[in-house]
N, C-alpha and C positions, 0 to 999 in steps of 0.2 A: 330736111338736111340733104344737100346735094351730095353726090358721090365724092366730089373734090373736098367738101367740108368734112365728110365722114373720114376720108383718107387722112386728111390733115389732123383731125382729132385723134385718130388711131396712132399716128406717129407721135403726137404729143403724149398720149397716155403711156405708150410703151417706153418713151424716153424717160419718164418719171417713175415708172414701175420699179418696185423693190424686189420683185420675185427672184431675179437672177443674182442679187447681191448677198442677201443673208437669210432668205426664207428657208426654214428647216423642212418644209413640205416640198419645196421645189425640187424637181429632178433635173440635174444638169443636162443642158442641151434641148430641153423641152421647148417647143415652139408651136404656136406663137405665145406671147405673154400678154399681159394686160387683160386678164380674164374678167375683170370687173366691167369691161367695156362690152356692150351688147354686140352680138354676132361673132365674138371670138370663140365662144364655146368653152368647154372644159378640157382639161389636160387628158391626153390619151396615155400618158406615161405615169402619172402620179397614181399610186394605188392606195396609199395610206396618208391620212391627214395627221400632221404633227402640229406644233405650234404655228400660229398664223401671224404674219406681219402686216396684214392688210390695214389694220387700224393705225399703224404708224406711217403709212404711205402718204406722200403729198397728194396724190390723186384722190385717195379716200377722203382726206380732209378738205380739199378744194371743192369737191362735188358733194360733200355732205352724205357720203355713203353710209349705210347702216348695217350691212351684213359682213360676213367674213368667208374665208375659204372659197373664194370665187373659182379657184382652179379646179375644185372638185364638185362644187355645188351649183355653179352657173352664175351668170352676171347679176348685178344689182337688180335690174328690171325683172329678170327671171325669178330670182329669190323672192322679191316683193310680190310678184304675181302668185307664186306658190303659197305664200303666207295668206294672201287674200282668199284664195280658193280653199285652203285648209281651214280657214276660219268660217267658211260657209258663205262668203260674200262673192257673188258673181255678177 
């Protein structure tokens, strides 16, 4: 994926992201959003997980994501990798 494609995808993901609208875990003013997207990382402001809206997000559904709490646990790719390593698959 080129840098231009990556940037365009990031804009798309953040425009569809539900974090800032109704998520009980989200901390107002936290930036960036779109935590499910690789390279965004986790929130530096969120300290406690509450209910998660990820499964209702259009990005989650469109890309067939399978994890939650991306804001505190890391992106889809990161969480999937951790599950593989944790299961003893390398």
